All heavy atoms as a GROMACS GRO file, in nm:
protein
  656
    1MET      N    1   2.741  11.373  10.905
    1MET     CA    2   2.864  11.424  10.958
    1MET      C    3   2.837  11.564  11.019
    1MET      O    4   2.777  11.648  10.957
    1MET     CB    5   2.963  11.438  10.840
    1MET     CG    6   3.095  11.495  10.880
    1MET     SD    7   3.215  11.508  10.742
    1MET     CE    8   3.244  11.332  10.709
    2SER      N    9   2.888  11.580  11.139
    2SER     CA   10   2.868  11.714  11.205
    2SER      C   11   2.984  11.802  11.177
    2SER      O   12   3.099  11.758  11.168
    2SER     CB   13   2.860  11.690  11.357
    2SER     OG   14   2.744  11.625  11.392
    3TYR      N   15   2.949  11.930  11.162
    3TYR     CA   16   3.056  12.029  11.142
    3TYR      C   17   3.059  12.120  11.267
    3TYR      O   18   2.954  12.135  11.332
    3TYR     CB   19   3.029  12.114  11.018
    3TYR     CG   20   3.068  12.044  10.893
    3TYR    CD1   21   2.981  11.955  10.831
    3TYR    CD2   22   3.190  12.069  10.833
    3TYR    CE1   23   3.019  11.890  10.715
    3TYR    CE2   24   3.227  12.007  10.718
    3TYR     CZ   25   3.140  11.917  10.656
    3TYR     OH   26   3.176  11.853  10.542
    4PHE      N   27   3.172  12.172  11.295
    4PHE     CA   28   3.188  12.265  11.411
    4PHE      C   29   3.248  12.394  11.358
    4PHE      O   30   3.340  12.397  11.278
    4PHE     CB   31   3.280  12.204  11.515
    4PHE     CG   32   3.227  12.079  11.578
    4PHE    CD1   33   3.272  11.957  11.526
    4PHE    CD2   34   3.139  12.085  11.682
    4PHE    CE1   35   3.221  11.839  11.579
    4PHE    CE2   36   3.089  11.967  11.738
    4PHE     CZ   37   3.133  11.844  11.688
    5VAL      N   38   3.194  12.506  11.410
    5VAL     CA   39   3.247  12.637  11.392
    5VAL      C   40   3.317  12.669  11.526
    5VAL      O   41   3.262  12.647  11.632
    5VAL     CB   42   3.139  12.740  11.363
    5VAL    CG1   43   3.197  12.881  11.344
    5VAL    CG2   44   3.054  12.698  11.245
    6TYR      N   45   3.440  12.713  11.514
    6TYR     CA   46   3.518  12.733  11.639
    6TYR      C   47   3.594  12.866  11.637
    6TYR      O   48   3.620  12.922  11.531
    6TYR     CB   49   3.613  12.618  11.662
    6TYR     CG   50   3.715  12.601  11.550
    6TYR    CD1   51   3.841  12.665  11.557
    6TYR    CD2   52   3.689  12.523  11.441
    6TYR    CE1   53   3.934  12.650  11.459
    6TYR    CE2   54   3.782  12.503  11.341
    6TYR     CZ   55   3.904  12.571  11.351
    6TYR     OH   56   3.998  12.552  11.251
    7ILE      N   57   3.627  12.908  11.756
    7ILE     CA   58   3.710  13.026  11.772
    7ILE      C   59   3.829  12.986  11.863
    7ILE      O   60   3.809  12.925  11.966
    7ILE     CB   61   3.636  13.148  11.838
    7ILE    CG1   62   3.515  13.186  11.754
    7ILE    CG2   63   3.731  13.266  11.856
    7ILE    CD1   64   3.429  13.295  11.811
    8LEU      N   65   3.947  13.021  11.816
    8LEU     CA   66   4.069  12.996  11.891
    8LEU      C   67   4.123  13.130  11.942
    8LEU      O   68   4.114  13.231  11.876
    8LEU     CB   69   4.177  12.932  11.801
    8LEU     CG   70   4.143  12.803  11.732
    8LEU    CD1   71   4.255  12.760  11.640
    8LEU    CD2   72   4.109  12.694  11.831
    9GLU      N   73   4.188  13.122  12.060
    9GLU     CA   74   4.261  13.237  12.108
    9GLU      C   75   4.409  13.206  12.085
    9GLU      O   76   4.459  13.103  12.133
    9GLU     CB   77   4.237  13.266  12.253
    9GLU     CG   78   4.308  13.386  12.304
    9GLU     CD   79   4.282  13.418  12.453
    9GLU    OE1   80   4.252  13.326  12.527
    9GLU    OE2   81   4.294  13.536  12.488
   10CYS      N   82   4.476  13.293  12.012
   10CYS     CA   83   4.617  13.275  11.985
   10CYS      C   84   4.705  13.333  12.095
   10CYS      O   85   4.657  13.405  12.180
   10CYS     CB   86   4.652  13.343  11.852
   10CYS     SG   87   4.557  13.282  11.713
   11SER      N   88   4.834  13.295  12.097
   11SER     CA   89   4.925  13.337  12.201
   11SER      C   90   4.939  13.486  12.211
   11SER      O   91   4.973  13.540  12.316
   11SER     CB   92   5.064  13.272  12.182
   11SER     OG   93   5.121  13.318  12.058
   12ASP      N   94   4.912  13.557  12.102
   12ASP     CA   95   4.919  13.705  12.104
   12ASP      C   96   4.788  13.770  12.143
   12ASP      O   97   4.773  13.893  12.140
   12ASP     CB   98   4.970  13.758  11.970
   12ASP     CG   99   4.871  13.734  11.858
   12ASP    OD1  100   4.770  13.669  11.878
   12ASP    OD2  101   4.901  13.778  11.743
   13GLY      N  102   4.690  13.687  12.178
   13GLY     CA  103   4.558  13.738  12.221
   13GLY      C  104   4.459  13.759  12.106
   13GLY      O  105   4.344  13.791  12.128
   14SER      N  106   4.505  13.738  11.983
   14SER     CA  107   4.413  13.752  11.866
   14SER      C  108   4.318  13.630  11.862
   14SER      O  109   4.343  13.523  11.923
   14SER     CB  110   4.489  13.768  11.740
   14SER     OG  111   4.568  13.655  11.712
   15LEU      N  112   4.212  13.647  11.784
   15LEU     CA  113   4.112  13.539  11.770
   15LEU      C  114   4.115  13.486  11.627
   15LEU      O  115   4.131  13.565  11.532
   15LEU     CB  116   3.973  13.592  11.804
   15LEU     CG  117   3.956  13.654  11.945
   15LEU    CD1  118   3.819  13.707  11.961
   15LEU    CD2  119   3.985  13.547  12.049
   16TYR      N  120   4.093  13.359  11.613
   16TYR     CA  121   4.092  13.292  11.482
   16TYR      C  122   3.964  13.207  11.476
   16TYR      O  123   3.933  13.134  11.568
   16TYR     CB  124   4.210  13.202  11.463
   16TYR     CG  125   4.208  13.121  11.333
   16TYR    CD1  126   4.254  13.177  11.215
   16TYR    CD2  127   4.155  12.993  11.333
   16TYR    CE1  128   4.247  13.100  11.096
   16TYR    CE2  129   4.148  12.920  11.217
   16TYR     CZ  130   4.194  12.972  11.101
   16TYR     OH  131   4.187  12.901  10.984
   17THR      N  132   3.889  13.222  11.364
   17THR     CA  133   3.763  13.145  11.348
   17THR      C  134   3.777  13.047  11.233
   17THR      O  135   3.837  13.082  11.126
   17THR     CB  136   3.646  13.242  11.320
   17THR    OG1  137   3.641  13.335  11.425
   17THR    CG2  138   3.519  13.165  11.313
   18GLY      N  139   3.728  12.924  11.250
   18GLY     CA  140   3.733  12.826  11.142
   18GLY      C  141   3.624  12.724  11.158
   18GLY      O  142   3.538  12.733  11.250
   19ILE      N  143   3.622  12.623  11.064
   19ILE     CA  144   3.525  12.514  11.071
   19ILE      C  145   3.602  12.381  11.056
   19ILE      O  146   3.712  12.376  10.996
   19ILE     CB  147   3.418  12.525  10.962
   19ILE    CG1  148   3.472  12.512  10.822
   19ILE    CG2  149   3.336  12.648  10.980
   19ILE    CD1  150   3.368  12.497  10.714
   20THR      N  151   3.546  12.276  11.109
   20THR     CA  152   3.607  12.145  11.101
   20THR      C  153   3.502  12.036  11.126
   20THR      O  154   3.394  12.066  11.180
   20THR     CB  155   3.722  12.128  11.199
   20THR    OG1  156   3.792  12.004  11.179
   20THR    CG2  157   3.676  12.134  11.345
   21THR      N  158   3.535  11.912  11.095
   21THR     CA  159   3.448  11.799  11.132
   21THR      C  160   3.512  11.722  11.250
   21THR      O  161   3.443  11.639  11.311
   21THR     CB  162   3.431  11.704  11.012
   21THR    OG1  163   3.559  11.659  10.968
   21THR    CG2  164   3.351  11.765  10.902
   22ASP      N  165   3.638  11.750  11.280
   22ASP     CA  166   3.709  11.680  11.385
   22ASP      C  167   3.785  11.780  11.470
   22ASP      O  168   3.895  11.814  11.440
   22ASP     CB  169   3.804  11.574  11.325
   22ASP     CG  170   3.870  11.484  11.427
   22ASP    OD1  171   3.872  11.518  11.545
   22ASP    OD2  172   3.923  11.379  11.384
   23MET      N  173   3.720  11.825  11.576
   23MET     CA  174   3.778  11.932  11.658
   23MET      C  175   3.907  11.894  11.721
   23MET      O  176   4.007  11.975  11.713
   23MET     CB  177   3.671  11.976  11.765
   23MET     CG  178   3.698  12.108  11.829
   23MET     SD  179   3.687  12.247  11.718
   23MET     CE  180   3.855  12.299  11.706
   24PRO      N  181   3.923  11.784  11.788
   24PRO     CA  182   4.052  11.752  11.850
   24PRO      C  183   4.167  11.744  11.748
   24PRO      O  184   4.277  11.796  11.770
   24PRO     CB  185   4.031  11.613  11.915
   24PRO     CG  186   3.881  11.606  11.936
   24PRO     CD  187   3.820  11.677  11.825
   25LYS      N  188   4.141  11.684  11.634
   25LYS     CA  189   4.242  11.674  11.528
   25LYS      C  190   4.281  11.814  11.478
   25LYS      O  191   4.399  11.842  11.458
   25LYS     CB  192   4.192  11.585  11.413
   25LYS     CG  193   4.289  11.574  11.296
   25LYS     CD  194   4.227  11.494  11.188
   25LYS     CE  195   4.322  11.496  11.064
   25LYS     NZ  196   4.260  11.437  10.946
   26ARG      N  197   4.179  11.898  11.453
   26ARG     CA  198   4.208  12.029  11.402
   26ARG      C  199   4.286  12.117  11.499
   26ARG      O  200   4.378  12.189  11.462
   26ARG     CB  201   4.077  12.098  11.358
   26ARG     CG  202   4.098  12.222  11.281
   26ARG     CD  203   4.167  12.196  11.146
   26ARG     NE  204   4.188  12.322  11.075
   26ARG     CZ  205   4.296  12.350  11.007
   26ARG    NH1  206   4.396  12.264  10.998
   26ARG    NH2  207   4.309  12.464  10.942
   27LEU      N  208   4.250  12.106  11.625
   27LEU     CA  209   4.317  12.185  11.726
   27LEU      C  210   4.464  12.139  11.734
   27LEU      O  211   4.559  12.224  11.742
   27LEU     CB  212   4.249  12.167  11.865
   27LEU     CG  213   4.310  12.249  11.978
   27LEU    CD1  214   4.305  12.397  11.945
   27LEU    CD2  215   4.231  12.221  12.104
   28ASP      N  216   4.491  12.010  11.726
   28ASP     CA  217   4.628  11.957  11.721
   28ASP      C  218   4.701  12.014  11.600
   28ASP      O  219   4.821  12.048  11.610
   28ASP     CB  220   4.624  11.806  11.722
   28ASP     CG  221   4.768  11.746  11.723
   28ASP    OD1  222   4.844  11.779  11.815
   28ASP    OD2  223   4.799  11.670  11.626
   29GLU      N  224   4.635  12.015  11.485
   29GLU     CA  225   4.697  12.067  11.361
   29GLU      C  226   4.738  12.213  11.379
   29GLU      O  227   4.845  12.255  11.340
   29GLU     CB  228   4.603  12.053  11.244
   29GLU     CG  229   4.586  11.909  11.200
   29GLU     CD  230   4.479  11.889  11.090
   29GLU    OE1  231   4.394  11.984  11.070
   29GLU    OE2  232   4.474  11.784  11.030
   30HIS      N  233   4.648  12.290  11.440
   30HIS     CA  234   4.676  12.434  11.461
   30HIS      C  235   4.798  12.448  11.550
   30HIS      O  236   4.876  12.543  11.535
   30HIS     CB  237   4.554  12.502  11.522
   30HIS     CG  238   4.452  12.544  11.426
   30HIS    ND1  239   4.475  12.634  11.324
   30HIS    CD2  240   4.320  12.507  11.417
   30HIS    CE1  241   4.362  12.650  11.252
   30HIS    NE2  242   4.271  12.574  11.306
   31ASN      N  243   4.816  12.362  11.649
   31ASN     CA  244   4.920  12.377  11.748
   31ASN      C  245   5.053  12.311  11.711
   31ASN      O  246   5.159  12.356  11.756
   31ASN     CB  247   4.875  12.326  11.884
   31ASN     CG  248   4.801  12.430  11.959
   31ASN    OD1  249   4.846  12.543  11.970
   31ASN    ND2  250   4.688  12.392  12.015
   32THR      N  251   5.049  12.206  11.625
   32THR     CA  252   5.176  12.128  11.606
   32THR      C  253   5.206  12.093  11.463
   32THR      O  254   5.322  12.063  11.436
   32THR     CB  255   5.166  11.999  11.685
   32THR    OG1  256   5.059  11.915  11.632
   32THR    CG2  257   5.148  12.016  11.836
   33LYS      N  258   5.116  12.102  11.375
   33LYS     CA  259   5.138  12.050  11.239
   33LYS      C  260   5.159  12.160  11.135
   33LYS      O  261   5.117  12.274  11.157
   33LYS     CB  262   5.028  11.963  11.193
   33LYS     CG  263   4.988  11.846  11.288
   33LYS     CD  264   5.082  11.732  11.274
   33LYS     CE  265   5.030  11.606  11.341
   33LYS     NZ  266   5.052  11.599  11.480
   34ALA      N  267   5.212  12.124  11.022
   34ALA     CA  268   5.226  12.219  10.909
   34ALA      C  269   5.088  12.242  10.843
   34ALA      O  270   5.074  12.335  10.769
   34ALA     CB  271   5.326  12.162  10.808
   35THR      N  272   4.994  12.158  10.870
   35THR     CA  273   4.863  12.171  10.811
   35THR      C  274   4.774  12.269  10.884
   35THR      O  275   4.662  12.294  10.839
   35THR     CB  276   4.789  12.032  10.803
   35THR    OG1  277   4.787  11.972  10.934
   35THR    CG2  278   4.857  11.940  10.704
   36GLY      N  279   4.822  12.326  10.990
   36GLY     CA  280   4.748  12.430  11.061
   36GLY      C  281   4.740  12.554  10.975
   36GLY      O  282   4.820  12.569  10.877
   37ALA      N  283   4.655  12.643  11.006
   37ALA     CA  284   4.638  12.763  10.927
   37ALA      C  285   4.764  12.849  10.934
   37ALA      O  286   4.831  12.855  11.040
   37ALA     CB  287   4.519  12.845  10.978
   38LYS      N  288   4.798  12.916  10.828
   38LYS     CA  289   4.915  13.001  10.824
   38LYS      C  290   4.911  13.106  10.937
   38LYS      O  291   5.009  13.135  11.002
   38LYS     CB  292   4.924  13.069  10.688
   38LYS     CG  293   5.047  13.156  10.670
   38LYS     CD  294   5.052  13.215  10.529
   38LYS     CE  295   5.174  13.302  10.515
   38LYS     NZ  296   5.182  13.359  10.379
   39TYR      N  297   4.789  13.159  10.960
   39TYR     CA  298   4.772  13.262  11.062
   39TYR      C  299   4.813  13.209  11.201
   39TYR      O  300   4.878  13.275  11.278
   39TYR     CB  301   4.628  13.312  11.068
   39TYR     CG  302   4.608  13.428  11.163
   39TYR    CD1  303   4.631  13.556  11.126
   39TYR    CD2  304   4.561  13.404  11.292
   39TYR    CE1  305   4.614  13.658  11.214
   39TYR    CE2  306   4.542  13.505  11.383
   39TYR     CZ  307   4.570  13.633  11.344
   39TYR     OH  308   4.550  13.737  11.431
   40THR      N  309   4.768  13.086  11.233
   40THR     CA  310   4.794  13.037  11.369
   40THR      C  311   4.933  12.977  11.384
   40THR      O  312   4.984  12.974  11.497
   40THR     CB  313   4.689  12.927  11.406
   40THR    OG1  314   4.698  12.819  11.312
   40THR    CG2  315   4.552  12.981  11.411
   41LYS      N  316   4.998  12.939  11.277
   41LYS     CA  317   5.139  12.889  11.287
   41LYS      C  318   5.232  12.989  11.354
   41LYS      O  319   5.321  12.951  11.425
   41LYS     CB  320   5.190  12.846  11.149
   41LYS     CG  321   5.146  12.714  11.106
   41LYS     CD  322   5.227  12.672  10.984
   41LYS     CE  323   5.131  12.656  10.868
   41LYS     NZ  324   5.206  12.616  10.747
   42ALA      N  325   5.211  13.114  11.323
   42ALA     CA  326   5.296  13.218  11.378
   42ALA      C  327   5.249  13.264  11.517
   42ALA      O  328   5.318  13.351  11.574
   42ALA     CB  329   5.302  13.339  11.284
   43ARG      N  330   5.140  13.208  11.565
   43ARG     CA  331   5.083  13.257  11.694
   43ARG      C  332   5.053  13.141  11.789
   43ARG      O  333   4.958  13.145  11.866
   43ARG     CB  334   4.956  13.335  11.665
   43ARG     CG  335   4.979  13.464  11.587
   43ARG     CD  336   4.854  13.522  11.526
   43ARG     NE  337   4.877  13.650  11.464
   43ARG     CZ  338   4.923  13.665  11.343
   43ARG    NH1  339   4.949  13.562  11.268
   43ARG    NH2  340   4.942  13.786  11.294
   44ARG      N  341   5.134  13.040  11.782
   44ARG     CA  342   5.117  12.926  11.872
   44ARG      C  343   5.170  12.953  12.008
   44ARG      O  344   5.259  13.035  12.020
   44ARG     CB  345   5.197  12.800  11.810
   44ARG     CG  346   5.132  12.752  11.686
   44ARG     CD  347   5.218  12.638  11.631
   44ARG     NE  348   5.156  12.581  11.513
   44ARG     CZ  349   5.219  12.507  11.424
   44ARG    NH1  350   5.346  12.478  11.442
   44ARG    NH2  351   5.151  12.460  11.322
   45PRO      N  352   5.116  12.888  12.110
   45PRO     CA  353   5.007  12.793  12.105
   45PRO      C  354   4.873  12.862  12.098
   45PRO      O  355   4.859  12.978  12.138
   45PRO     CB  356   5.018  12.717  12.239
   45PRO     CG  357   5.083  12.815  12.333
   45PRO     CD  358   5.175  12.901  12.247
   46VAL      N  359   4.777  12.789  12.049
   46VAL     CA  360   4.641  12.839  12.046
   46VAL      C  361   4.551  12.754  12.135
   46VAL      O  362   4.585  12.641  12.162
   46VAL     CB  363   4.581  12.838  11.900
   46VAL    CG1  364   4.663  12.923  11.807
   46VAL    CG2  365   4.571  12.696  11.846
   47LYS      N  366   4.443  12.813  12.184
   47LYS     CA  367   4.350  12.734  12.268
   47LYS      C  368   4.210  12.755  12.217
   47LYS      O  369   4.174  12.865  12.176
   47LYS     CB  370   4.367  12.762  12.416
   47LYS     CG  371   4.329  12.903  12.457
   47LYS     CD  372   4.344  12.919  12.606
   47LYS     CE  373   4.303  13.057  12.648
   47LYS     NZ  374   4.317  13.083  12.790
   48LEU      N  375   4.128  12.651  12.227
   48LEU     CA  376   3.993  12.656  12.189
   48LEU      C  377   3.912  12.727  12.295
   48LEU      O  378   3.916  12.691  12.409
   48LEU     CB  379   3.938  12.511  12.168
   48LEU     CG  380   3.792  12.500  12.134
   48LEU    CD1  381   3.767  12.552  11.992
   48LEU    CD2  382   3.750  12.353  12.139
   49ILE      N  383   3.841  12.833  12.252
   49ILE     CA  384   3.762  12.909  12.350
   49ILE      C  385   3.613  12.910  12.318
   49ILE      O  386   3.530  12.953  12.399
   49ILE     CB  387   3.812  13.053  12.367
   49ILE    CG1  388   3.815  13.130  12.234
   49ILE    CG2  389   3.952  13.055  12.428
   49ILE    CD1  390   3.847  13.279  12.248
   50TYR      N  391   3.579  12.860  12.196
   50TYR     CA  392   3.435  12.857  12.162
   50TYR      C  393   3.417  12.755  12.052
   50TYR      O  394   3.501  12.746  11.961
   50TYR     CB  395   3.391  12.992  12.114
   50TYR     CG  396   3.245  13.000  12.071
   50TYR    CD1  397   3.143  13.007  12.161
   50TYR    CD2  398   3.213  12.992  11.936
   50TYR    CE1  399   3.012  13.010  12.122
   50TYR    CE2  400   3.081  12.998  11.891
   50TYR     CZ  401   2.981  13.004  11.986
   50TYR     OH  402   2.849  13.007  11.946
   51LYS      N  403   3.304  12.682  12.053
   51LYS     CA  404   3.267  12.599  11.944
   51LYS      C  405   3.113  12.580  11.944
   51LYS      O  406   3.051  12.586  12.049
   51LYS     CB  407   3.337  12.463  11.944
   51LYS     CG  408   3.289  12.362  12.043
   51LYS     CD  409   3.356  12.229  12.021
   51LYS     CE  410   3.306  12.133  12.127
   51LYS     NZ  411   3.368  11.999  12.113
   52GLU      N  412   3.062  12.565  11.823
   52GLU     CA  413   2.920  12.537  11.810
   52GLU      C  414   2.904  12.435  11.694
   52GLU      O  415   2.987  12.440  11.601
   52GLU     CB  416   2.836  12.661  11.786
   52GLU     CG  417   2.865  12.734  11.660
   52GLU     CD  418   2.786  12.865  11.648
   52GLU    OE1  419   2.788  12.946  11.740
   52GLU    OE2  420   2.719  12.882  11.545
   53SER      N  421   2.804  12.349  11.702
   53SER     CA  422   2.786  12.252  11.596
   53SER      C  423   2.691  12.305  11.488
   53SER      O  424   2.608  12.391  11.514
   53SER     CB  425   2.733  12.119  11.654
   53SER     OG  426   2.609  12.139  11.713
   54SER      N  427   2.712  12.255  11.366
   54SER     CA  428   2.627  12.288  11.255
   54SER      C  429   2.586  12.162  11.187
   54SER      O  430   2.661  12.064  11.188
   54SER     CB  431   2.700  12.376  11.155
   54SER     OG  432   2.726  12.506  11.206
   55GLU      N  433   2.474  12.160  11.120
   55GLU     CA  434   2.422  12.034  11.063
   55GLU      C  435   2.488  11.998  10.932
   55GLU      O  436   2.496  11.881  10.897
   55GLU     CB  437   2.271  12.046  11.042
   55GLU     CG  438   2.228  12.166  10.960
   55GLU     CD  439   2.080  12.196  10.967
   55GLU    OE1  440   2.024  12.202  11.075
   55GLU    OE2  441   2.021  12.208  10.855
   56ASN      N  442   2.550  12.092  10.864
   56ASN     CA  443   2.621  12.063  10.739
   56ASN      C  444   2.722  12.169  10.708
   56ASN      O  445   2.734  12.268  10.774
   56ASN     CB  446   2.523  12.047  10.622
   56ASN     CG  447   2.438  12.169  10.598
   56ASN    OD1  448   2.485  12.282  10.593
   56ASN    ND2  449   2.306  12.148  10.594
   57ARG      N  450   2.801  12.142  10.604
   57ARG     CA  451   2.911  12.234  10.568
   57ARG      C  452   2.863  12.370  10.528
   57ARG      O  453   2.922  12.474  10.561
   57ARG     CB  454   2.998  12.172  10.456
   57ARG     CG  455   3.115  12.260  10.423
   57ARG     CD  456   3.212  12.197  10.323
   57ARG     NE  457   3.321  12.284  10.292
   57ARG     CZ  458   3.434  12.298  10.361
   57ARG    NH1  459   3.451  12.225  10.471
   57ARG    NH2  460   3.527  12.382  10.325
   58SER      N  461   2.749  12.374  10.457
   58SER     CA  462   2.697  12.502  10.410
   58SER      C  463   2.657  12.590  10.531
   58SER      O  464   2.698  12.706  10.533
   58SER     CB  465   2.571  12.477  10.325
   58SER     OG  466   2.514  12.598  10.284
   59THR      N  467   2.586  12.543  10.625
   59THR     CA  468   2.550  12.625  10.737
   59THR      C  469   2.671  12.663  10.824
   59THR      O  470   2.680  12.774  10.877
   59THR     CB  471   2.442  12.561  10.829
   59THR    OG1  472   2.486  12.430  10.872
   59THR    CG2  473   2.311  12.542  10.750
   60ALA      N  474   2.767  12.568  10.834
   60ALA     CA  475   2.887  12.596  10.910
   60ALA      C  476   2.968  12.710  10.842
   60ALA      O  477   3.016  12.801  10.909
   60ALA     CB  478   2.976  12.472  10.925
   61SER      N  479   2.977  12.704  10.711
   61SER     CA  480   3.051  12.808  10.640
   61SER      C  481   2.982  12.941  10.649
   61SER      O  482   3.052  13.046  10.663
   61SER     CB  483   3.065  12.770  10.489
   61SER     OG  484   3.146  12.657  10.478
   62LYS      N  485   2.851  12.943  10.641
   62LYS     CA  486   2.782  13.069  10.656
   62LYS      C  487   2.798  13.128  10.799
   62LYS      O  488   2.815  13.249  10.815
   62LYS     CB  489   2.632  13.047  10.624
   62LYS     CG  490   2.607  13.027  10.477
   62LYS     CD  491   2.462  12.992  10.449
   62LYS     CE  492   2.441  12.957  10.301
   62LYS     NZ  493   2.310  12.906  10.276
   63ARG      N  494   2.793  13.042  10.896
   63ARG     CA  495   2.808  13.085  11.034
   63ARG      C  496   2.952  13.134  11.058
   63ARG      O  497   2.974  13.240  11.120
   63ARG     CB  498   2.777  12.974  11.130
   63ARG     CG  499   2.789  13.011  11.276
   63ARG     CD  500   2.684  13.112  11.314
   63ARG     NE  501   2.691  13.136  11.460
   63ARG     CZ  502   2.676  13.250  11.516
   63ARG    NH1  503   2.648  13.360  11.449
   63ARG    NH2  504   2.686  13.262  11.648
   64GLU      N  505   3.051  13.066  11.003
   64GLU     CA  506   3.192  13.107  11.010
   64GLU      C  507   3.205  13.250  10.953
   64GLU      O  508   3.267  13.339  11.010
   64GLU     CB  509   3.282  13.013  10.938
   64GLU     CG  510   3.426  13.054  10.936
   64GLU     CD  511   3.513  12.973  10.839
   64GLU    OE1  512   3.457  12.916  10.740
   64GLU    OE2  513   3.633  12.970  10.861
   65TYR      N  514   3.147  13.271  10.835
   65TYR     CA  515   3.155  13.403  10.769
   65TYR      C  516   3.092  13.507  10.854
   65TYR      O  517   3.147  13.618  10.872
   65TYR     CB  518   3.088  13.393  10.634
   65TYR     CG  519   3.086  13.524  10.556
   65TYR    CD1  520   3.206  13.570  10.500
   65TYR    CD2  521   2.974  13.600  10.541
   65TYR    CE1  522   3.208  13.690  10.428
   65TYR    CE2  523   2.975  13.719  10.471
   65TYR     CZ  524   3.091  13.763  10.417
   65TYR     OH  525   3.095  13.883  10.348
   66ALA      N  526   2.977  13.479  10.913
   66ALA     CA  527   2.908  13.576  11.001
   66ALA      C  528   2.992  13.610  11.123
   66ALA      O  529   3.001  13.729  11.161
   66ALA     CB  530   2.771  13.524  11.041
   67ILE      N  531   3.054  13.510  11.184
   67ILE     CA  532   3.136  13.539  11.302
   67ILE      C  533   3.258  13.617  11.264
   67ILE      O  534   3.300  13.711  11.334
   67ILE     CB  535   3.176  13.401  11.367
   67ILE    CG1  536   3.051  13.337  11.431
   67ILE    CG2  537   3.283  13.423  11.473
   67ILE    CD1  538   3.075  13.197  11.488
   68LYS      N  539   3.321  13.588  11.148
   68LYS     CA  540   3.441  13.659  11.107
   68LYS      C  541   3.409  13.809  11.085
   68LYS      O  542   3.498  13.894  11.099
   68LYS     CB  543   3.496  13.598  10.979
   68LYS     CG  544   3.574  13.469  11.009
   68LYS     CD  545   3.638  13.414  10.888
   68LYS     CE  546   3.724  13.298  10.920
   68LYS     NZ  547   3.799  13.248  10.806
   69LYS      N  548   3.286  13.840  11.048
   69LYS     CA  549   3.246  13.979  11.029
   69LYS      C  550   3.226  14.055  11.156
   69LYS      O  551   3.220  14.178  11.158
   69LYS     CB  552   3.123  13.987  10.941
   69LYS     CG  553   3.154  13.952  10.795
   69LYS     CD  554   3.028  13.948  10.708
   69LYS     CE  555   2.924  14.045  10.733
   69LYS     NZ  556   2.809  14.045  10.643
   70LEU      N  557   3.209  13.986  11.266
   70LEU     CA  558   3.185  14.049  11.397
   70LEU      C  559   3.308  14.124  11.446
   70LEU      O  560   3.422  14.081  11.417
   70LEU     CB  561   3.144  13.947  11.502
   70LEU     CG  562   3.019  13.869  11.485
   70LEU    CD1  563   3.005  13.763  11.592
   70LEU    CD2  564   2.900  13.965  11.484
   71THR      N  565   3.286  14.227  11.522
   71THR     CA  566   3.400  14.293  11.588
   71THR      C  567   3.456  14.204  11.699
   71THR      O  568   3.388  14.110  11.740
   71THR     CB  569   3.354  14.426  11.653
   71THR    OG1  570   3.259  14.397  11.759
   71THR    CG2  571   3.292  14.522  11.551
   72ARG      N  572   3.571  14.235  11.742
   72ARG     CA  573   3.632  14.157  11.855
   72ARG      C  574   3.541  14.156  11.979
   72ARG      O  575   3.522  14.054  12.040
   72ARG     CB  576   3.769  14.213  11.886
   72ARG     CG  577   3.838  14.142  12.003
   72ARG     CD  578   3.973  14.197  12.037
   72ARG     NE  579   4.030  14.135  12.155
   72ARG     CZ  580   4.090  14.017  12.152
   72ARG    NH1  581   4.101  13.947  12.046
   72ARG    NH2  582   4.138  13.969  12.267
   73LEU      N  583   3.486  14.272  12.009
   73LEU     CA  584   3.395  14.283  12.126
   73LEU      C  585   3.276  14.187  12.107
   73LEU      O  586   3.234  14.119  12.198
   73LEU     CB  587   3.346  14.426  12.147
   73LEU     CG  588   3.253  14.454  12.261
   73LEU    CD1  589   3.321  14.413  12.395
   73LEU    CD2  590   3.212  14.599  12.268
   74LYS      N  591   3.215  14.188  11.990
   74LYS     CA  592   3.099  14.106  11.965
   74LYS      C  593   3.137  13.955  11.974
   74LYS      O  594   3.062  13.872  12.021
   74LYS     CB  595   3.034  14.133  11.833
   74LYS     CG  596   2.974  14.268  11.821
   74LYS     CD  597   2.844  14.275  11.899
   74LYS     CE  598   2.778  14.408  11.878
   74LYS     NZ  599   2.656  14.422  11.955
   75LYS      N  600   3.255  13.920  11.925
   75LYS     CA  601   3.302  13.782  11.936
   75LYS      C  602   3.322  13.743  12.077
   75LYS      O  603   3.283  13.634  12.121
   75LYS     CB  604   3.437  13.765  11.861
   75LYS     CG  605   3.423  13.767  11.712
   75LYS     CD  606   3.562  13.758  11.644
   75LYS     CE  607   3.551  13.786  11.498
   75LYS     NZ  608   3.678  13.783  11.429
   76LEU      N  609   3.377  13.833  12.160
   76LEU     CA  610   3.395  13.800  12.304
   76LEU      C  611   3.259  13.787  12.375
   76LEU      O  612   3.245  13.699  12.464
   76LEU     CB  613   3.480  13.908  12.368
   76LEU     CG  614   3.625  13.913  12.324
   76LEU    CD1  615   3.699  14.036  12.383
   76LEU    CD2  616   3.699  13.786  12.356
   77GLN      N  617   3.163  13.863  12.333
   77GLN     CA  618   3.026  13.851  12.391
   77GLN      C  619   2.967  13.719  12.351
   77GLN      O  620   2.900  13.654  12.431
   77GLN     CB  621   2.941  13.968  12.346
   77GLN     CG  622   2.975  14.103  12.407
   77GLN     CD  623   2.899  14.218  12.349
   77GLN    OE1  624   2.837  14.211  12.243
   77GLN    NE2  625   2.909  14.332  12.415
   78LEU      N  626   2.987  13.678  12.229
   78LEU     CA  627   2.934  13.547  12.183
   78LEU      C  628   3.001  13.435  12.266
   78LEU      O  629   2.931  13.343  12.313
   78LEU     CB  630   2.970  13.527  12.033
   78LEU     CG  631   2.944  13.389  11.974
   78LEU    CD1  632   2.793  13.361  11.974
   78LEU    CD2  633   3.001  13.377  11.837
   79ILE      N  634   3.129  13.441  12.289
   79ILE     CA  635   3.199  13.342  12.365
   79ILE      C  636   3.148  13.334  12.506
   79ILE      O  637   3.129  13.222  12.560
   79ILE     CB  638   3.353  13.369  12.363
   79ILE    CG1  639   3.408  13.354  12.222
   79ILE    CG2  640   3.427  13.286  12.464
   79ILE    CD1  641   3.542  13.423  12.198
   80GLN      N  642   3.118  13.448  12.566
   80GLN     CA  643   3.070  13.450  12.707
   80GLN      C  644   2.925  13.406  12.720
   80GLN      O  645   2.885  13.365  12.829
   80GLN     CB  646   3.087  13.590  12.763
   80GLN     CG  647   3.233  13.627  12.785
   80GLN     CD  648   3.252  13.769  12.829
   80GLN    OE1  649   3.157  13.846  12.842
   80GLN    NE2  650   3.376  13.800  12.855
   81SER      N  651   2.848  13.409  12.611
   81SER     CA  652   2.703  13.375  12.621
   81SER      C  653   2.683  13.223  12.624
   81SER      O  654   2.770  13.144  12.604
   81SER     CB  655   2.628  13.431  12.508
   81SER     OG  656   2.668  13.378  12.383
   0.00000   0.00000   0.00000
């Protein structure tokens, strides 16, 4: 099973980072369902601006944590690379 680490851009311009195994389903949840993250529910619509695959949940979680620690500028540089 592949995991994805992703970054969303919210309607207010803020960035949200998460992990999932099903990117289309998770994006739909963030935009339309009650199962979306509390943070994104108040900032809909969101759009996917970055994703990378990870081999397992452990590496995906570690990468998510590392990305969340980055400054906004560093996240934008990652997205553009």
